[in-house]
C-alpha positions in Angstrom: -20.4 -2.2 16.7 -21.0 -5.3 14.6 -19.3 -8.6 15.1 -18.7 -11.4 12.6 -16.3 -14.4 12.9 -14.2 -15.0 9.8 -15.8 -18.1 8.4 -14.4 -20.9 6.3 -15.5 -19.2 3.0 -13.6 -16.0 3.8 -10.5 -18.0 4.8 -10.7 -20.0 1.6 -11.0 -16.8 -0.4 -8.0 -15.3 1.3 -5.9 -18.4 0.8 -6.8 -18.5 -2.9 -6.0 -14.8 -3.5 -2.7 -15.1 -1.5 -1.6 -17.8 -3.8 -2.4 -16.2 -7.2 -3.2 -12.9 -8.7 -6.4 -12.3 -10.6 -7.0 -11.0 -14.1 -7.5 -7.4 -12.8 -4.0 -7.3 -11.2 -2.1 -3.9 -11.2 1.2 -3.8 -13.2 3.1 -3.3 -9.9 1.7 -5.8 -7.4 3.7 -8.0 -5.0 2.2 -11.5 -5.0 4.3 -12.7 -2.1 2.1 -11.2 0.7 4.4 -12.2 3.5 3.1 -13.0 7.0 -0.5 -12.6 8.2 -0.6 -10.1 11.0 -4.3 -9.4 11.5 -7.5 -11.2 10.5 -11.3 -11.2 10.9 -13.8 -8.4 10.9 -13.0 -5.0 12.4 -9.6 -5.9 13.8 -6.3 -4.1 14.3 -2.7 -5.1 15.0 0.3 -3.0 15.9 3.8 -3.5 14.6 7.2 -1.8 13.7 8.3 -0.8 10.3 11.8 -2.0 9.2 12.9 1.6 8.5 11.8 5.1 9.5 9.1 6.1 6.9 8.4 9.7 6.2 4.8 10.8 5.3 4.3 14.5 4.6 7.5 15.4 6.3 6.9 13.4 9.5 8.9 10.3 10.3 7.3 7.1 11.7 8.6 3.8 12.9 5.5 2.1 14.1 2.1 1.2 12.5 -1.3 -0.1 13.2 -3.0 -2.2 10.5 -6.8 -2.4 10.3 -8.5 -5.2 8.4 -10.6 -2.4 6.7 -8.0 -1.5 4.2 -5.7 1.1 5.8 -2.6 1.6 7.9 -2.3 4.2 10.7 1.0 5.8 11.6 1.9 7.6 14.8 -1.3 6.6 16.6 -4.5 4.6 16.4 -7.4 5.2 14.1 -9.3 2.2 15.4 -10.8 -0.3 13.0 -12.4 2.4 10.8 -15.7 0.6 10.5 -17.5 0.7 8.2 -17.0 3.0 5.2 -14.2 5.5 4.3 -14.9 8.7 6.2 -13.3 12.1 5.2 -13.6 13.7 8.6 -11.8 10.8 10.3 -9.3 10.6 7.5 -8.3 14.3 8.1 -8.7 14.5 11.8 -7.2 11.2 13.1 -3.7 9.9 13.1 -1.7 9.8 9.9 -3.2 7.2 7.5 -2.4 5.4 4.3 -5.5 3.9 2.7 -5.4 2.0 -0.6 -9.0 0.8 -0.2 -10.8 1.8 3.0 -14.1 0.1 3.4 -15.6 -2.8 5.3 -13.4 -5.8 4.6 -13.6 -9.2 6.3 -10.4 -10.9 5.8 -6.6 -10.9 6.5 -3.9 -8.3 6.5 -0.4 -9.3 5.5 3.1 -7.6 5.8 6.1 -8.5 3.6 9.4 -6.9 4.7 11.8 -9.3 2.8 13.3 -6.4 0.8 15.3 -4.2 3.1 14.0 -0.8 1.9 10.3 -1.9 1.3 7.3 -2.7 3.5 4.3 -4.2 1.6 0.9 -4.2 3.3 -1.8 -6.3 1.6 -5.5 -6.8 2.5 -7.2 -9.9 1.2 -10.9 -10.8 1.8 -14.5 -10.0 1.0 -16.9 -7.2 1.6 -18.9 -7.5 4.8 -22.4 -9.0 4.2 -21.7 -9.0 0.4 -18.7 -11.2 -0.3 -16.6 -10.9 -3.4 -12.8 -11.1 -3.8 -10.5 -8.2 -3.0 -6.8 -7.7 -2.7 -5.5 -4.2 -2.0 -1.9 -3.3 -1.4 0.3 -0.4 -0.2 4.0 -0.6 -0.8 6.0 1.8 1.3 9.7 2.5 0.4 12.5 3.9 2.6 12.8 6.9 0.3 9.2 7.9 1.0 7.5 6.6 -2.1 4.2 4.8 -1.9 2.6 2.6 -4.5 -1.0 1.4 -4.3 -2.0 -1.8 -6.2 -5.0 -4.0 -6.6 -5.8 -7.6 -7.6 -9.5 -8.5 -7.7 -12.5 -8.1 -10.0 -15.0 -7.2 -7.3 -16.3 -3.6 -6.7 -17.6 -2.7 -3.2 -21.4 -2.8 -3.5 -22.6 -1.6 -0.1 -19.9 0.7 1.2 -18.2 4.0 0.3 -14.5 3.5 -0.5 -11.8 6.1 0.5 -8.4 5.9 -1.2 -5.6 8.2 -0.3 -3.0 9.4 2.2 -3.3 11.9 5.1 -1.0 13.5 7.6 -3.9 13.6 10.0 -4.1 15.7 13.1 -6.9 17.9 11.7 -5.3 19.0 8.4 -7.3 21.1 6.0 -9.6 19.4 3.6 -8.1 19.7 0.1 -11.3 18.4 -1.5 -11.7 15.2 -3.4 -9.3 14.4 -6.2 -9.7 11.9 -9.0 -6.6 9.7 -8.5 -6.7 8.4 -12.1 -6.5 11.9 -13.4 -2.8 12.6 -12.6 0.0 13.3 -12.7 -0.4 16.3 -10.4 1.2 17.8 -7.3 -0.5 17.9 -3.8 1.1 21.3 -3.4 0.8 22.6 0.2 -2.0 20.1 1.0 -1.3 17.5 3.6 -3.8 15.0 2.4 -5.1 13.7 -0.9 -8.0 11.3 -1.4 -10.6 9.9 -3.8 -14.1 8.7 -2.8 -16.0 6.0 -4.6 -19.7 5.4 -3.8 -21.0 1.9 -3.8 -20.5 0.2 -7.2 -18.2 2.9 -8.5 -14.6 2.0 -7.4 -12.4 2.3 -10.5 -8.8 1.4 -9.5 -8.9 -2.4 -10.0 -6.0 -3.2 -12.3 -4.3 0.2 -11.8 -1.5 1.6 -9.7 -1.4 4.9 -7.9 2.1 6.3 -7.2 2.9 8.9 -4.5 6.4 10.3 -5.2 7.8 12.8 -2.6 8.6 16.2 -3.9 10.8 19.1 -2.7 7.8 20.8 -0.9 7.1 18.0 1.5 4.2 16.8 -0.6 3.8 14.3 -3.4 3.4 14.0 -7.2 0.5 11.6 -7.7 0.2 9.6 -10.8 -0.9 6.2 -12.2 2.6 5.6 -13.7 6.1 5.9 -12.3 7.4 9.5 -12.2 10.2 10.1 -14.7 13.6 9.5 -13.1 12.3 7.2 -10.4 12.9 3.5 -11.4 10.1 0.9 -11.0 10.7 -1.7 -8.2 11.5 -4.3 -10.8 14.1 -1.9 -12.4 15.7 -1.4 -9.0 16.1 -5.2 -8.7 17.7 -5.5 -12.2 20.0 -2.6 -11.4 21.1 -4.2 -8.2 21.7 -7.5 -9.9 23.7 -5.7 -12.5 25.9 -4.0 -9.9 26.5 -7.3 -8.1 27.3 -9.0 -11.4 29.7 -6.2 -12.4 31.4 -6.5 -9.0 31.9 -10.2 -9.4 33.5 -9.7 -12.9 35.9 -7.1 -11.6 36.9 -9.3 -8.7 37.5 -12.2 -11.0 39.6 -10.0 -13.3 41.7 -8.8 -10.4 42.3 -12.4 -9.3 43.4 -13.4 -12.8 45.8 -10.5 -13.0 47.3 -11.3 -9.6 47.9 -14.9 -10.7 49.5 -13.8 -14.0 51.7 -11.4 -12.2 52.9 -14.1 -9.8 
């Protein structure tokens, strides 16, 4: 097992990315990363989700975040050094992996919105450097959105991107995540592999929207009928605003009646 202390250059890179998004930022990307919960090289940290999150029909309340670009649910997958691995992805604990490869950096969690948990990984590729920010937004209704902010492409590692129920699920075969929308059907995992120098999701989003079969519709745009996060915020603001107007009108009528 390799070891490497997180040096000043990596810390500086993480701080820079935490403060601003790059030119290759996905349309849906939370720039408020929240609190740092794990950092360094090949590290993990455990925590609790702010709500019960359902993945492939199974509910989870705890997580383990690895610095290497994935979150484990319902158990530990270790640090996952050093490249994304299909066998481990299917056979280990449930996993959500927006960009699983060898990252030296910091993992953040933002739970400021009640029905959302945002995991963000910021740092550089082990022994290579670069600037990366990968993100997985988990929603209380079971939706997942992957997003990215960084121009670098892993040059020395294979990247695995996807979600898995784990526990030895059948291999559905690799899927091009940019080729949706499509349904996962009865499969309990979906993933895309990118060899060194071929990762193609920078600046894009990947949406996983739960369906009636316990799987997901996978797409690079929001599924029709499911509002974007920003739309939810505007709708809530509108509801609160309408409520304030109604209360004000009632107060005026009460005064007039008196």
